C-alpha positions as CSV (number, residue, x, y, z in Angstrom):
1,M,-17.2,-28.6,-1.7
2,K,-19.1,-26.9,1.0
3,R,-19.3,-23.1,1.2
4,V,-17.7,-23.1,4.6
5,N,-14.7,-24.6,2.9
6,R,-14.4,-21.8,0.3
7,V,-12.4,-18.5,0.5
8,R,-14.9,-16.0,-1.1
9,K,-14.0,-12.4,-0.2
10,P,-11.4,-10.6,-2.3
11,Q,-9.6,-9.4,0.7
12,E,-9.1,-12.9,2.0
13,F,-7.7,-14.0,-1.4
14,Q,-5.3,-11.0,-1.3
15,T,-4.2,-11.7,2.3
16,L,-3.5,-15.4,1.6
17,I,-1.5,-14.6,-1.7
18,K,0.5,-11.7,-0.1
19,G,1.4,-13.8,3.1
20,G,1.4,-17.3,1.8
21,H,4.0,-19.9,0.6
22,K,4.0,-20.1,-3.1
23,L,4.2,-23.5,-5.1
24,V,4.2,-23.7,-8.8
25,N,3.8,-26.4,-11.4
26,S,2.4,-26.4,-15.1
27,S,-1.2,-26.5,-14.1
28,F,-1.6,-24.6,-10.9
29,V,-0.1,-22.0,-8.7
30,M,-0.8,-22.7,-5.0
31,Y,-0.5,-20.3,-2.1
32,T,-0.7,-21.7,1.3
33,Q,-0.9,-20.1,4.8
34,S,-1.8,-21.4,8.1
35,R,-5.5,-21.6,8.5
36,A,-7.6,-19.0,10.5
37,E,-10.7,-20.9,10.7
38,Q,-11.6,-24.4,12.3
39,A,-11.6,-26.0,8.9
40,A,-9.3,-25.4,6.1
41,R,-10.5,-23.4,3.2
42,V,-9.8,-23.3,-0.6
43,G,-10.3,-20.4,-3.1
44,I,-10.1,-21.1,-6.7
45,T,-9.3,-18.4,-9.4
46,L,-8.4,-18.3,-13.0
47,S,-7.9,-15.8,-15.9
48,G,-10.8,-14.8,-18.1
49,K,-8.3,-15.5,-20.9
50,I,-8.3,-19.2,-20.5
51,G,-11.7,-19.6,-22.1
52,N,-15.4,-18.4,-22.1
53,A,-17.6,-18.6,-18.9
54,V,-18.8,-22.0,-19.6
55,E,-15.2,-23.4,-20.0
56,R,-14.1,-21.6,-16.9
57,N,-16.9,-22.8,-14.8
58,K,-16.1,-26.4,-16.0
59,I,-12.6,-26.1,-14.9
60,K,-13.6,-24.7,-11.6
61,R,-16.0,-27.5,-10.9
62,Q,-13.3,-30.1,-11.8
63,T,-10.9,-28.3,-9.4
64,R,-13.3,-28.2,-6.6
65,M,-13.9,-32.1,-7.0
66,M,-10.1,-32.7,-7.0
67,C,-9.9,-30.6,-3.7
68,E,-12.7,-32.6,-2.1
69,E,-11.0,-35.9,-3.0
70,L,-7.5,-34.6,-2.0
71,F,-8.2,-32.5,1.2
72,D,-9.5,-33.5,4.7
73,F,-10.6,-30.1,5.5
74,K,-11.0,-30.7,9.3
75,T,-7.3,-31.8,9.5
76,F,-5.5,-30.0,6.7
77,P,-3.5,-27.4,8.4
78,Y,-3.5,-24.6,5.7
79,D,-5.9,-22.3,3.8
80,V,-5.1,-22.6,0.1
81,I,-5.4,-20.4,-3.0
82,L,-5.3,-22.1,-6.3
83,I,-4.7,-20.2,-9.4
84,I,-5.3,-22.2,-12.4
85,R,-2.7,-21.7,-15.3
86,F,-3.0,-22.0,-19.0
87,G,-1.4,-25.4,-18.9
88,Y,-4.4,-26.9,-17.3
89,K,-6.3,-27.0,-20.7
90,N,-3.5,-29.1,-22.3
91,L,-3.7,-31.9,-19.8
92,S,-6.2,-34.5,-19.0
93,Y,-8.3,-34.5,-15.7
94,A,-6.1,-37.3,-14.3
95,D,-2.9,-35.5,-15.1
96,N,-4.2,-32.3,-13.6
97,K,-5.2,-34.2,-10.4
98,K,-1.7,-35.7,-10.0
99,N,-0.2,-32.3,-10.5
100,L,-2.5,-30.9,-7.7
101,E,-1.6,-33.9,-5.5
102,K,2.1,-33.3,-5.9
103,L,1.6,-29.7,-4.9
104,V,-0.3,-30.6,-1.7
105,S,2.4,-33.2,-0.7
106,K,5.1,-30.8,-1.4
107,A,3.3,-28.1,0.6
108,T,3.2,-30.4,3.6
109,M,6.7,-31.6,3.3
110,D,8.1,-28.1,3.0
111,R,6.3,-26.9,6.1
112,R,7.5,-30.0,8.1
113,I,11.1,-29.0,7.0
114,F,10.6,-25.5,7.9
115,N,9.3,-26.6,11.4
116,K,12.3,-28.8,12.0
117,Q,14.6,-26.0,11.3
118,G,12.9,-23.9,13.9
119,E,11.4,-21.2,11.5
120,Q,7.9,-20.2,12.3
121,Q,5.0,-20.8,9.9
């Protein structure tokens, strides 16, 4: 995932978390908000309690690869914050990818429903 497509500043993380739409499953907590840049951006974070630095970096690398495969950053309409939960370690890479895929489709479906009802994003 390119640096342009990452949320890196702590203030941006907080802004997206406070103003975003929250979706949850056993592996991830996902906050989405309409994108501010030309391309969608993804921020990934996880607790220090999940494992040592080597394990956390491995999990983040895996999640970035999942995001590269699932998102088309030029057309995806949201900035995303992914918080990795403790359940991530109990599942395989394929299962975690399916969980992320479900959240992404749910996020786009929810927004379409909101737009049809006349609410703003």
